[in-house]
C-alpha positions as CSV (number, residue, x, y, z in Angstrom):
1,X,20.7,-38.4,38.9
2,X,21.0,-36.6,35.6
3,X,20.8,-39.9,33.8
4,X,17.6,-40.8,35.5
5,X,16.1,-37.5,34.5
6,X,17.2,-38.0,30.9
7,X,15.7,-41.5,30.8
8,X,12.4,-40.1,32.3
9,X,12.3,-37.3,29.7
10,X,12.9,-39.8,26.9
11,X,10.1,-41.9,28.3
12,X,7.7,-39.0,28.3
13,X,8.6,-38.2,24.7
14,X,8.1,-41.8,23.5
15,X,4.8,-42.0,25.4
16,X,3.6,-38.8,23.7
17,X,4.5,-40.1,20.3
18,X,2.7,-43.4,21.0
19,X,-0.4,-41.5,22.2
20,X,-0.2,-39.3,19.1
21,X,0.0,-42.3,16.8
22,X,-2.9,-43.9,18.6
23,X,-5.0,-40.9,18.1
24,X,-4.3,-41.0,14.4
25,X,-5.2,-44.6,14.2
26,X,-8.8,-44.1,15.4
27,X,-11.8,-43.5,13.2
28,X,-11.5,-41.0,10.4
29,X,-13.0,-37.7,11.3
30,X,-16.5,-37.1,10.0
31,X,-16.9,-34.5,7.4
32,X,-18.1,-31.1,8.6
33,X,-21.3,-29.9,7.1
34,X,-21.1,-26.7,5.2
35,X,-23.3,-23.8,6.3
36,X,-24.9,-21.6,3.8
37,X,-24.7,-17.8,4.2
38,X,-28.4,-17.7,4.9
39,X,-28.0,-20.3,7.7
40,X,-25.1,-18.3,9.2
41,X,-27.1,-15.1,9.1
42,X,-30.1,-16.8,10.7
43,X,-27.9,-18.1,13.6
44,X,-26.3,-14.7,14.0
45,X,-29.7,-13.0,14.1
46,X,-31.0,-15.4,16.8
47,X,-27.9,-14.9,18.9
48,X,-28.2,-11.1,18.6
49,X,-31.8,-11.3,19.7
50,X,-30.9,-13.4,22.7
51,X,-28.2,-10.9,23.6
52,X,-30.6,-8.0,23.3
53,X,-33.1,-9.7,25.6
54,X,-30.3,-10.5,28.1
55,X,-29.1,-6.9,28.0
56,X,-32.7,-5.6,28.6
57,X,-32.9,-7.9,31.6
58,X,-29.7,-6.6,33.1
59,X,-30.8,-2.9,32.7
60,X,-34.0,-3.6,34.6
61,X,-32.1,-5.1,37.6
62,X,-30.4,-2.3,39.5
63,X,-28.9,-4.8,42.1
64,X,-26.5,-6.2,39.5
65,X,-23.0,-4.6,39.8
66,X,-21.3,-3.5,36.6
């Protein structure tokens, strides 16, 4: 019984290694675009505005539990 578990464990390790190598053999990852500080600030401002609108909507709905 112990031998069977050991063989199954080794099989899982080998399968994991093969899948890992297969993942490395796929296409090279695409380069990520760099974001300027102005773009990041613009995205943050938009997200903050959406958050404020959502919070205002919650404050006007008394049925929502907190």
